[in-house]
C-alpha positions as CSV (number, residue, x, y, z in Angstrom):
1,X,-12.5,-10.2,10.3
2,X,-12.1,-6.7,8.8
3,X,-14.7,-5.4,6.7
4,X,-13.0,-4.3,3.3
5,X,-16.2,-2.2,1.8
6,X,-15.7,0.9,-0.4
7,X,-16.0,4.4,1.1
8,X,-18.0,5.5,-1.5
9,X,-21.8,5.0,-1.6
10,X,-23.0,2.4,-4.3
11,X,-25.8,5.0,-5.4
12,X,-27.9,3.2,-8.7
13,X,-31.0,5.9,-9.4
14,X,-33.4,6.3,-12.7
15,X,-33.2,8.4,-15.7
16,X,-34.7,8.3,-19.1
17,X,-33.5,5.7,-21.7
18,X,-32.0,8.1,-24.0
19,X,-33.5,6.2,-27.3
20,X,-32.9,2.8,-25.9
21,X,-36.2,0.9,-25.7
22,X,-35.3,-2.2,-27.7
23,X,-34.3,-5.0,-24.6
24,X,-33.9,-7.9,-26.8
25,X,-30.8,-9.7,-26.0
26,X,-30.1,-10.9,-30.0
27,X,-29.2,-7.3,-30.6
28,X,-26.3,-7.5,-28.7
29,X,-23.3,-7.0,-30.7
30,X,-20.7,-10.3,-30.7
31,X,-17.9,-7.7,-29.6
32,X,-19.9,-6.9,-26.4
33,X,-20.7,-10.5,-25.9
34,X,-17.1,-11.6,-26.2
35,X,-15.8,-13.0,-22.9
36,X,-19.0,-11.6,-21.1
37,X,-21.4,-12.8,-18.4
38,X,-23.2,-9.6,-18.6
39,X,-23.8,-6.5,-20.8
40,X,-24.5,-3.5,-19.2
41,X,-26.8,-1.9,-22.1
42,X,-26.9,1.7,-20.4
43,X,-25.7,2.9,-17.2
44,X,-26.5,6.3,-16.8
45,X,-26.4,8.8,-13.7
46,X,-27.8,12.3,-13.1
47,X,-26.6,14.1,-10.1
48,X,-27.7,17.6,-9.2
49,X,-26.3,19.2,-6.3
50,X,-28.5,22.1,-5.4
51,X,-26.7,23.4,-2.3
52,X,-23.9,22.2,0.2
53,X,-26.4,20.0,2.1
54,X,-28.6,18.8,-0.9
55,X,-27.8,16.3,-3.4
56,X,-30.6,14.4,-5.8
57,X,-29.2,11.0,-7.9
58,X,-31.1,9.5,-10.3
59,X,-29.9,6.7,-12.5
60,X,-31.1,4.0,-15.2
61,X,-29.3,0.7,-15.4
62,X,-30.2,-1.5,-18.2
63,X,-28.3,-4.9,-18.0
64,X,-28.7,-8.2,-20.0
65,X,-27.4,-10.8,-17.9
66,X,-26.2,-13.6,-20.2
67,X,-25.8,-16.5,-17.5
68,X,-25.5,-17.1,-13.7
69,X,-22.3,-15.8,-13.3
70,X,-23.6,-12.6,-14.6
71,X,-25.9,-11.9,-11.6
72,X,-23.6,-10.2,-9.7
73,X,-23.8,-7.3,-12.2
74,X,-27.6,-6.6,-11.6
75,X,-26.4,-3.8,-8.6
76,X,-30.1,-3.1,-7.9
77,X,-29.9,-1.6,-4.4
78,X,-30.0,1.6,-2.4
79,X,-28.8,2.4,1.0
80,X,-30.6,4.7,3.4
81,X,-30.8,5.9,7.1
82,X,-34.6,7.3,6.8
83,X,-37.5,5.9,4.6
84,X,-37.7,9.3,2.7
85,X,-34.1,8.8,1.3
86,X,-35.4,6.9,-1.6
87,X,-38.0,8.6,-3.3
88,X,-38.6,5.7,-5.7
89,X,-37.2,2.5,-6.7
90,X,-38.3,-0.2,-9.3
91,X,-37.2,-2.8,-11.7
92,X,-38.4,-4.2,-14.7
93,X,-37.5,-7.8,-16.3
94,X,-37.5,-8.6,-19.9
95,X,-37.1,-12.0,-21.4
96,X,-34.3,-12.6,-24.1
97,X,-37.0,-11.2,-27.0
98,X,-37.3,-8.1,-25.1
99,X,-40.8,-8.8,-23.9
100,X,-41.4,-7.4,-20.1
101,X,-42.3,-10.6,-18.0
102,X,-42.5,-9.0,-14.4
103,X,-42.6,-5.5,-12.7
104,X,-41.0,-5.2,-9.3
105,X,-42.0,-2.3,-7.1
106,X,-40.6,-0.9,-3.9
107,X,-42.4,-3.3,-1.4
108,X,-41.0,-5.9,-3.2
109,X,-37.4,-5.1,-2.4
110,X,-36.1,-6.6,0.4
111,X,-34.7,-4.6,3.5
112,X,-31.5,-5.6,5.4
113,X,-29.7,-3.6,8.4
114,X,-26.0,-2.4,7.8
115,X,-25.3,-1.6,11.3
116,X,-24.8,-3.8,14.3
117,X,-25.5,-2.7,17.9
118,X,-28.1,-0.9,19.4
119,X,-26.1,2.3,20.1
120,X,-25.6,3.0,16.3
121,X,-26.9,4.6,13.4
122,X,-29.4,2.2,11.7
123,X,-28.5,2.2,8.3
124,X,-30.1,0.0,6.1
125,X,-30.0,-1.2,2.5
126,X,-32.8,-1.9,0.1
127,X,-32.2,-4.5,-2.6
128,X,-33.5,-6.7,-5.3
129,X,-33.8,-10.0,-4.5
130,X,-34.5,-11.7,-8.0
131,X,-34.5,-15.3,-8.8
132,X,-34.3,-15.8,-13.1
133,X,-36.3,-18.0,-14.9
134,X,-34.5,-18.0,-17.8
135,X,-31.2,-16.7,-19.4
136,X,-30.5,-14.4,-20.7
137,X,-32.9,-11.8,-19.3
138,X,-32.6,-7.9,-19.2
139,X,-33.1,-6.0,-15.9
140,X,-34.1,-2.3,-16.3
141,X,-33.8,-0.5,-12.6
142,X,-34.4,2.8,-11.6
143,X,-34.4,4.9,-8.9
144,X,-34.1,8.2,-7.2
145,X,-32.1,9.2,-3.7
146,X,-32.0,12.5,-2.2
147,X,-29.3,13.1,0.4
148,X,-28.0,16.1,2.5
149,X,-24.5,14.5,2.5
150,X,-22.3,15.7,-0.2
151,X,-19.1,14.5,1.0
152,X,-19.2,11.2,-1.2
153,X,-19.8,11.8,-4.8
154,X,-20.0,8.4,-6.7
155,X,-17.0,7.3,-8.4
156,X,-17.8,6.7,-12.3
157,X,-16.3,4.1,-14.3
158,X,-17.3,2.5,-17.7
159,X,-15.9,-0.7,-16.6
160,X,-17.1,-2.6,-13.9
161,X,-15.2,-5.6,-13.5
162,X,-14.3,-8.8,-15.3
163,X,-16.4,-10.5,-17.7
164,X,-18.8,-7.4,-18.1
165,X,-18.8,-5.2,-21.1
166,X,-20.4,-1.7,-21.1
167,X,-22.4,-0.4,-24.2
168,X,-22.9,2.9,-22.9
169,X,-22.2,4.8,-19.6
170,X,-23.1,8.3,-19.0
171,X,-22.7,10.7,-15.8
172,X,-24.2,14.3,-15.9
173,X,-23.5,16.6,-12.7
174,X,-24.8,19.7,-12.1
175,X,-23.2,21.8,-9.2
176,X,-23.7,25.5,-8.0
177,X,-20.7,27.7,-8.3
178,X,-18.7,28.4,-4.9
179,X,-18.4,24.9,-3.6
180,X,-15.2,24.0,-5.3
181,X,-16.6,21.0,-7.6
182,X,-13.3,19.2,-8.9
183,X,-12.9,15.9,-10.7
184,X,-9.7,14.0,-12.0
185,X,-9.9,11.0,-14.5
186,X,-7.4,8.0,-14.4
187,X,-6.4,5.0,-16.6
188,X,-8.1,6.0,-19.7
189,X,-6.0,4.7,-22.2
190,X,-7.6,2.9,-24.9
191,X,-11.1,3.6,-23.6
192,X,-12.2,6.8,-25.0
193,X,-13.7,9.5,-22.6
194,X,-16.1,11.7,-24.3
195,X,-16.5,15.1,-22.2
196,X,-18.6,18.3,-22.1
197,X,-19.0,21.2,-19.8
198,X,-22.1,23.8,-20.3
199,X,-22.1,26.1,-17.4
200,X,-22.3,24.2,-14.4
201,X,-22.8,20.7,-15.8
202,X,-20.3,18.3,-16.5
203,X,-21.4,15.3,-18.9
204,X,-18.8,12.3,-19.3
205,X,-19.5,9.1,-21.2
206,X,-17.7,6.2,-22.7
207,X,-19.2,3.5,-25.2
208,X,-18.9,0.3,-26.4
209,X,-16.2,-1.2,-23.7
210,X,-15.3,-4.8,-24.2
211,X,-15.3,-7.3,-21.4
212,X,-12.2,-8.2,-19.8
213,X,-10.9,-11.4,-18.7
214,X,-9.7,-12.1,-15.1
215,X,-6.2,-13.2,-15.6
216,X,-3.8,-14.6,-12.9
217,X,-1.4,-12.2,-11.3
218,X,-3.5,-9.2,-12.4
219,X,-3.3,-6.3,-10.6
220,X,-6.2,-5.3,-8.2
221,X,-9.0,-3.5,-10.6
222,X,-8.8,0.0,-9.2
223,X,-5.2,0.3,-10.4
224,X,-6.0,-0.5,-13.9
225,X,-9.6,0.4,-14.7
226,X,-10.7,3.7,-16.4
227,X,-12.8,5.8,-13.5
228,X,-13.3,9.4,-12.5
229,X,-13.3,10.9,-8.9
230,X,-15.5,13.9,-8.0
231,X,-15.7,16.0,-4.8
232,X,-16.3,19.5,-3.4
233,X,-13.9,21.4,-1.7
234,X,-17.1,22.7,0.5
235,X,-19.2,19.5,1.7
236,X,-21.7,18.4,4.3
237,X,-21.7,15.2,6.0
238,X,-24.1,14.1,9.0
239,X,-25.2,17.3,9.7
240,X,-21.9,19.1,9.7
241,X,-20.2,21.3,7.0
242,X,-16.6,20.2,5.7
243,X,-13.8,21.6,4.0
244,X,-11.4,19.4,1.6
245,X,-9.3,22.4,-0.1
246,X,-6.1,20.4,1.0
247,X,-5.2,17.9,2.9
248,X,-4.3,19.6,5.8
249,X,-7.6,21.5,6.0
250,X,-9.5,18.2,5.5
251,X,-7.6,17.0,8.3
252,X,-8.4,20.1,10.3
253,X,-11.8,19.7,9.9
254,X,-11.7,16.1,10.9
255,X,-10.0,16.7,14.1
256,X,-12.4,19.6,14.8
257,X,-15.5,18.6,13.6
258,X,-15.3,14.6,14.2
259,X,-12.6,13.9,16.8
260,X,-12.7,16.7,19.3
261,X,-14.8,15.8,22.5
262,X,-15.0,12.0,21.5
263,X,-11.9,11.0,23.7
264,X,-13.0,11.5,27.1
265,X,-13.3,8.8,29.6
266,X,-14.6,7.8,32.8
267,X,-12.4,8.7,35.9
268,X,-12.5,4.9,37.0
269,X,-11.3,4.0,33.5
270,X,-8.5,6.3,33.4
271,X,-7.2,5.6,36.9
272,X,-7.4,1.7,35.7
273,X,-5.1,2.4,32.7
274,X,-2.8,4.6,34.7
275,X,-2.2,1.6,37.4
276,X,-1.8,-0.9,34.4
277,X,1.1,1.2,32.9
278,X,2.6,1.8,36.6
279,X,5.9,3.2,36.5
280,X,6.6,2.6,32.8
281,X,8.0,5.7,31.2
282,X,8.9,4.3,27.6
283,X,6.0,5.2,25.2
284,X,6.4,2.2,23.1
285,X,6.0,-0.1,26.2
286,X,3.0,1.9,27.4
287,X,1.4,1.6,24.2
288,X,1.8,-2.3,24.2
289,X,0.1,-2.2,27.6
290,X,-3.2,0.0,26.3
291,X,-3.4,-2.1,23.5
292,X,-3.7,-5.6,25.1
293,X,-6.2,-3.7,27.2
294,X,-8.0,-3.1,24.2
295,X,-7.8,-6.3,22.8
296,X,-9.3,-7.9,26.0
297,X,-11.8,-5.6,26.8
298,X,-13.7,-4.7,23.3
299,X,-14.8,-6.7,20.1
300,X,-15.1,-5.0,16.7
301,X,-18.7,-4.3,15.1
302,X,-19.2,-3.5,11.7
303,X,-20.4,0.1,10.7
304,X,-19.1,1.0,7.4
305,X,-17.4,4.2,6.6
306,X,-19.5,6.4,4.0
307,X,-22.6,4.9,5.2
308,X,-22.4,4.9,8.9
309,X,-21.1,8.1,9.0
310,X,-17.3,9.2,10.0
311,X,-17.7,10.7,13.5
312,X,-16.4,7.8,15.9
313,X,-18.6,6.9,18.9
314,X,-17.6,8.3,21.9
315,X,-14.8,6.7,23.8
316,X,-17.1,6.5,26.9
317,X,-19.5,4.8,25.1
318,X,-17.1,2.3,23.9
319,X,-16.0,1.7,27.2
320,X,-19.2,1.0,28.6
321,X,-20.4,-1.0,25.8
322,X,-17.3,-3.0,24.9
323,X,-17.5,-2.9,21.2
324,X,-17.3,-0.4,18.2
325,X,-16.3,-0.3,14.3
326,X,-12.9,0.7,13.2
327,X,-13.7,4.4,14.1
328,X,-14.5,3.8,17.4
329,X,-12.1,1.3,18.7
330,X,-9.1,3.5,17.1
331,X,-10.6,6.5,18.9
332,X,-11.0,4.8,22.0
333,X,-7.4,3.4,22.0
334,X,-6.4,7.2,21.3
335,X,-8.2,8.3,24.2
336,X,-6.9,5.6,26.6
337,X,-3.0,6.6,25.2
338,X,-3.7,9.8,25.9
339,X,-4.4,9.4,29.4
340,X,-0.8,7.9,29.7
341,X,0.7,10.5,27.9
342,X,1.0,8.7,24.7
343,X,0.5,10.7,21.5
344,X,-1.1,9.0,18.5
345,X,-2.7,9.9,15.3
346,X,-6.1,8.8,13.9
347,X,-5.4,7.4,10.3
348,X,-7.7,6.8,7.3
349,X,-6.7,4.2,4.9
350,X,-8.2,1.8,2.4
351,X,-7.9,-1.3,4.0
352,X,-7.7,-4.5,1.7
353,X,-5.2,-7.2,0.9
354,X,-5.2,-5.9,-2.6
355,X,-3.2,-2.8,-1.8
356,X,-5.1,0.6,-2.5
357,X,-3.8,4.1,-1.8
358,X,-5.5,7.3,-0.9
359,X,-5.1,9.3,-3.8
360,X,-2.7,12.1,-2.8
361,X,-3.2,13.9,-5.9
362,X,-7.1,14.3,-5.2
363,X,-8.1,16.0,-2.1
364,X,-11.4,14.2,-1.1
365,X,-13.1,12.0,1.6
366,X,-11.3,8.6,0.9
367,X,-10.8,5.6,2.7
368,X,-12.9,2.7,4.2
369,X,-11.0,2.0,7.4
370,X,-9.2,3.4,10.4
371,X,-6.2,2.6,12.1
372,X,-4.1,4.4,14.7
373,X,-0.3,5.5,14.4
374,X,2.0,6.0,17.1
375,X,5.1,8.2,16.5
376,X,8.2,6.7,18.4
377,X,12.1,7.3,17.7
378,X,11.4,9.2,14.2
379,X,9.0,6.4,12.9
380,X,5.3,5.5,13.2
381,X,3.9,2.4,14.7
382,X,0.6,1.4,13.4
383,X,-1.9,-0.4,15.6
384,X,-5.0,-2.5,14.0
385,X,-7.3,-1.5,16.6
386,X,-10.1,-4.0,15.6
387,X,-8.4,-7.2,16.0
388,X,-8.1,-9.1,19.2
389,X,-5.2,-11.3,17.9
390,X,-2.9,-9.0,15.7
391,X,0.4,-8.5,17.8
392,X,1.1,-5.1,18.7
393,X,2.4,-2.8,15.8
394,X,2.0,-5.7,13.2
395,X,0.3,-4.5,10.0
396,X,0.2,-7.4,7.8
397,X,-0.9,-7.0,4.1
398,X,-4.4,-6.1,4.8
399,X,-3.2,-2.3,5.8
400,X,0.7,-2.2,4.6
401,X,2.5,0.0,2.4
402,X,-0.1,2.2,1.2
403,X,-0.9,6.1,1.4
404,X,-3.0,6.9,4.4
405,X,-4.2,10.2,6.1
406,X,-3.5,10.9,9.6
407,X,-4.6,13.5,11.8
408,X,-1.4,15.0,13.2
409,X,-1.2,18.2,15.1
410,X,-4.6,19.1,14.3
411,X,-3.7,19.0,10.6
412,X,-4.1,16.2,7.9
413,X,-1.0,14.7,6.2
414,X,-0.4,11.9,3.7
415,X,2.0,9.3,4.8
416,X,2.8,5.8,3.8
417,X,2.2,2.7,6.3
418,X,4.7,0.4,7.1
419,X,6.3,-1.3,4.3
420,X,7.7,-4.9,4.5
421,X,10.5,-5.3,2.7
422,X,10.9,-8.6,0.5
423,X,14.0,-9.9,2.3
424,X,12.2,-9.4,5.6
425,X,9.3,-11.8,4.7
426,X,11.1,-14.7,5.5
427,X,10.8,-18.5,5.8
428,X,13.5,-20.2,7.4
429,X,13.4,-24.1,7.5
430,X,16.0,-26.4,9.3
431,X,15.2,-30.3,9.4
432,X,16.0,-33.7,8.8
433,X,14.2,-36.6,7.3
434,X,15.3,-40.5,6.5
435,X,14.6,-42.6,3.7
436,X,14.2,-46.3,4.4
437,X,14.9,-49.3,2.1
438,X,11.1,-49.7,2.0
439,X,10.5,-46.3,0.3
440,X,9.0,-44.4,3.4
441,X,10.2,-41.0,4.9
442,X,10.2,-39.7,8.3
443,X,11.6,-36.8,10.0
444,X,11.2,-33.5,11.4
445,X,11.4,-29.6,10.6
446,X,11.4,-26.5,12.5
447,X,10.1,-23.5,10.3
448,X,10.4,-20.0,11.2
449,X,8.2,-17.1,9.5
450,X,8.5,-13.5,9.8
451,X,7.1,-10.3,8.1
452,X,4.1,-11.1,5.8
453,X,4.8,-14.7,5.7
454,X,4.2,-14.6,9.7
455,X,0.9,-12.6,8.7
456,X,0.1,-15.9,6.6
457,X,0.6,-18.5,9.7
458,X,-0.1,-16.5,13.0
459,X,-3.6,-17.5,13.0
460,X,-2.8,-21.5,12.7
461,X,-2.5,-21.0,16.6
462,X,-6.0,-20.6,16.6
463,X,-7.3,-23.5,14.5
464,X,-8.3,-26.7,15.8
465,X,-6.3,-30.0,15.6
466,X,-8.5,-31.4,12.5
467,X,-8.1,-27.8,10.6
468,X,-4.2,-28.0,11.3
469,X,-4.3,-31.6,9.6
470,X,-6.3,-30.4,6.5
471,X,-3.7,-27.0,6.5
472,X,-0.6,-29.0,6.3
473,X,-1.9,-32.0,4.1
474,X,-2.4,-29.3,1.4
475,X,0.7,-27.6,2.1
476,X,2.6,-30.8,2.1
477,X,0.4,-32.4,-0.9
478,X,3.7,-33.7,-2.4
479,X,3.7,-36.3,0.5
480,X,1.2,-38.9,-0.1
481,X,-0.3,-40.8,3.0
482,X,1.3,-38.0,5.3
483,X,0.9,-38.6,8.8
484,X,1.8,-35.6,11.2
485,X,3.3,-36.9,14.4
486,X,3.8,-33.9,15.9
487,X,2.3,-30.0,15.5
488,X,4.0,-27.8,17.9
489,X,3.3,-24.0,17.1
490,X,4.7,-21.1,18.9
491,X,3.5,-17.5,18.3
492,X,6.2,-14.9,19.5
493,X,4.2,-11.5,19.6
494,X,7.2,-9.7,20.9
495,X,9.5,-10.6,18.1
496,X,6.6,-11.2,15.5
497,X,7.9,-14.9,14.5
498,X,5.8,-17.8,14.1
499,X,7.5,-21.0,14.8
500,X,6.3,-24.4,13.3
501,X,7.8,-27.6,15.0
502,X,6.7,-30.5,13.1
503,X,7.1,-34.5,12.6
504,X,6.0,-36.5,9.9
505,X,6.0,-39.9,8.4
506,X,4.6,-41.4,5.1
507,X,4.5,-44.8,3.5
508,X,5.3,-44.8,-0.4
509,X,7.3,-41.6,-0.4
510,X,9.5,-43.1,-2.8
511,X,9.2,-44.7,-6.1
512,X,10.3,-48.3,-6.4
513,X,11.5,-50.1,-9.3
514,X,13.5,-53.3,-9.2
515,X,16.5,-52.8,-6.8
516,X,16.1,-48.8,-7.4
517,X,14.6,-46.2,-5.3
518,X,13.5,-42.8,-6.7
519,X,12.4,-39.6,-4.7
520,X,12.2,-35.9,-4.5
521,X,14.8,-34.2,-2.4
522,X,12.7,-31.3,-1.5
523,X,10.2,-32.8,0.7
524,X,9.0,-29.8,3.2
525,X,8.9,-26.7,0.7
526,X,8.2,-27.7,-3.0
527,X,7.1,-25.0,-5.2
528,X,4.3,-26.4,-7.1
529,X,2.5,-23.3,-8.7
530,X,3.2,-22.6,-12.2
531,X,1.1,-19.6,-13.4
532,X,-1.4,-20.2,-16.2
533,X,-0.3,-19.9,-19.7
534,X,-2.2,-17.4,-22.0
535,X,-1.9,-17.4,-25.8
536,X,-2.8,-13.5,-25.8
537,X,-2.4,-11.8,-22.5
538,X,-3.9,-8.5,-22.2
539,X,-3.5,-7.4,-18.6
540,X,-0.3,-6.3,-17.1
541,X,0.6,-8.4,-14.1
542,X,2.0,-7.7,-10.2
543,X,3.9,-9.7,-7.8
544,X,2.2,-7.9,-4.9
545,X,4.5,-9.5,-2.0
546,X,8.1,-10.2,-2.3
547,X,9.9,-12.9,-0.1
548,X,12.8,-14.8,0.8
549,X,12.7,-18.7,1.7
550,X,16.0,-20.8,3.0
551,X,16.0,-24.2,3.5
552,X,18.5,-26.3,5.2
553,X,17.5,-30.2,5.3
554,X,19.7,-33.2,6.1
555,X,18.8,-36.4,4.6
556,X,19.8,-39.8,6.1
557,X,19.6,-42.5,3.1
558,X,19.3,-46.2,3.7
559,X,22.3,-48.7,4.5
560,X,22.9,-51.0,1.7
561,X,22.1,-48.1,-1.2
562,X,24.4,-46.3,-3.3
563,X,23.6,-43.0,-5.1
564,X,23.1,-43.8,-8.9
565,X,22.0,-40.2,-9.7
566,X,21.4,-36.5,-8.0
567,X,20.4,-33.4,-9.2
568,X,23.3,-30.7,-9.9
569,X,23.5,-27.3,-8.2
570,X,21.6,-24.9,-9.7
571,X,21.3,-20.9,-10.0
572,X,18.6,-19.2,-11.6
573,X,18.9,-15.4,-11.5
574,X,16.2,-13.2,-13.3
575,X,14.5,-9.9,-12.7
576,X,11.4,-11.4,-10.7
577,X,14.1,-12.9,-8.2
578,X,16.6,-15.9,-7.7
579,X,16.6,-19.5,-6.9
580,X,19.4,-21.6,-5.6
581,X,20.1,-25.1,-4.6
582,X,22.9,-27.0,-3.4
583,X,23.4,-30.8,-2.7
584,X,26.4,-31.8,-0.5
585,X,27.4,-35.3,0.6
586,X,28.4,-35.5,4.1
587,X,28.9,-39.0,4.1
588,X,28.0,-42.1,2.1
589,X,24.6,-42.2,3.3
590,X,23.9,-38.7,4.3
591,X,23.3,-35.7,2.1
592,X,23.0,-32.0,2.8
593,X,20.3,-30.0,0.8
594,X,20.2,-26.3,0.6
595,X,17.8,-23.9,-1.1
596,X,17.0,-20.6,-1.3
597,X,14.3,-18.4,-3.2
598,X,14.0,-14.8,-3.5
599,X,10.6,-13.5,-5.2
600,X,11.0,-9.8,-6.0
601,X,7.8,-7.3,-5.5
602,X,7.2,-5.9,-8.7
603,X,4.5,-4.5,-11.5
604,X,5.3,-5.6,-15.0
605,X,3.7,-5.1,-18.7
606,X,1.8,-8.0,-19.9
607,X,4.8,-8.8,-22.4
608,X,6.7,-9.9,-19.5
609,X,4.2,-12.3,-18.2
610,X,5.4,-15.4,-20.3
611,X,9.0,-14.7,-19.0
612,X,7.6,-14.8,-15.3
613,X,6.0,-18.1,-16.1
614,X,8.7,-19.9,-17.5
615,X,10.8,-18.6,-14.1
616,X,8.2,-20.2,-11.8
617,X,8.1,-23.4,-14.0
618,X,12.0,-24.0,-13.9
619,X,11.7,-23.3,-10.1
620,X,8.9,-26.1,-10.0
621,X,10.8,-28.3,-12.0
622,X,14.0,-28.2,-9.8
623,X,11.9,-28.4,-6.6
624,X,10.8,-31.8,-7.8
625,X,14.1,-33.0,-9.0
626,X,15.1,-36.5,-7.9
627,X,17.7,-38.7,-6.3
628,X,18.0,-42.0,-7.7
629,X,19.4,-44.8,-5.2
630,X,20.2,-48.4,-6.1
631,X,20.9,-51.2,-3.8
632,X,24.3,-52.7,-3.5
633,X,24.8,-56.4,-4.4
């Protein structure tokens, strides 16, 4: 699947300890330990940019790991392409009393390749693999890295993630005049940002940042955590000087330095793709043919943006090898489209199911993924060229609705990718089920999904029967003893619709008591999830995807029974969405159940969360509403 790794190099290097030589865990304040699995005592980075193509980074990181869950915050690693890139690297381990118990030198760090395939640059990671003997313990990690690449200056944040507090975080950047050094801070509200500038040195720091809890429906961390972006207008990347004074200029540099000359294809391949397209004249249809060809010929390998470089592998090499990363496969598709006269734009984005924009107000090398955009009838058709199963022109929630940098007519432009509106993310269900006097249920339902609900399900066609059995038993967990009698799945690539034809039966669906039978009317699409209650919620919350469900189910009741009780029709309307149910008696033993649910996408303050929780609670309660039947004498 797709690699979702940050564009920026994770660079952790060494510095003097600024009067911090007490590594005892007992001295940590209760405020910093609250909600924390790790306390970062000091995270200090010095960056010295001596020229456009020379940068030295030193960091000292002192972190007390309080329990096993805090191990993720050791973060003792460096990436490199040549052994000489890492000037030094070392770790010291202290016990809870602050006594040193281990010294780990460079030769004891482990090495792992970050590149796949023999034709690509061999970027590697040197990392600490340490198994603690007790908790808490304190790790002091130091390193020094030298690099000619100044395109990516590390992002700085005094908040690294949930359940980790920060005692002190410092970054100092020294830069030469004339390179257009710039920075911009985001989300510093309650966290105090200390700032000083002396000559060509910028110093930023923050202290005593408490740990945040992970809370349901919280926005992705990058949207809320305080952080600072840094960049140079005149930078260097993998042997090439670059310009980032504007998005137009950055796109021009990408076009001229990264893309030009990479789209040459062998004559045989050009002839093959022309023959496949044949007499087709519509650009959309030609692009579909090319996309299908790429999916059948190539496979994805991982070479990370920001680590493996930004220049795509030449199209002729992808053609010969049959593989490439996101840059290479998007560029290869671009080259094939060019052969048949279809214009396309190389596009850099952040690929992640938690939506993340390229920051339009800060021109710099951003993004972690490349896709392709095709202009068609005043709009853009987006292609995920790394996927062998995605339909043509379908993005899904990995790349939808976010700002992207496209290279168009030799310049850079910021545009938004396709937006799947809530009402377009549909699931339409129509079916019938029978209730027997023994309390069993049997029936069938057809479910048609579109938009982001299609994105959730079209991969089902690749699953085995056993895997599908598990999926549906989890999905219909309200039906005990479920047996799936039929699972017919159809993926319509052209209309981007996924159809599920299911037949089920189950004993004991109804509760029986004497001559009465009781069952939940909504058998096929119950909403079970009620958001967790928080006594004092801190974080804002986000409904990331809106959607619309519509159900129409006919229910055949057993002969010899009359209806003693049934739910009332209901309409629940809120800013978060709308829920309706309707119960119609078509005959004495036949009922039609209609249900709609609309959930609106949105970003809300923490104070709104309890209202949303209550809204979802009402839906779940009504989805479990029951009919009571009584047997006639």
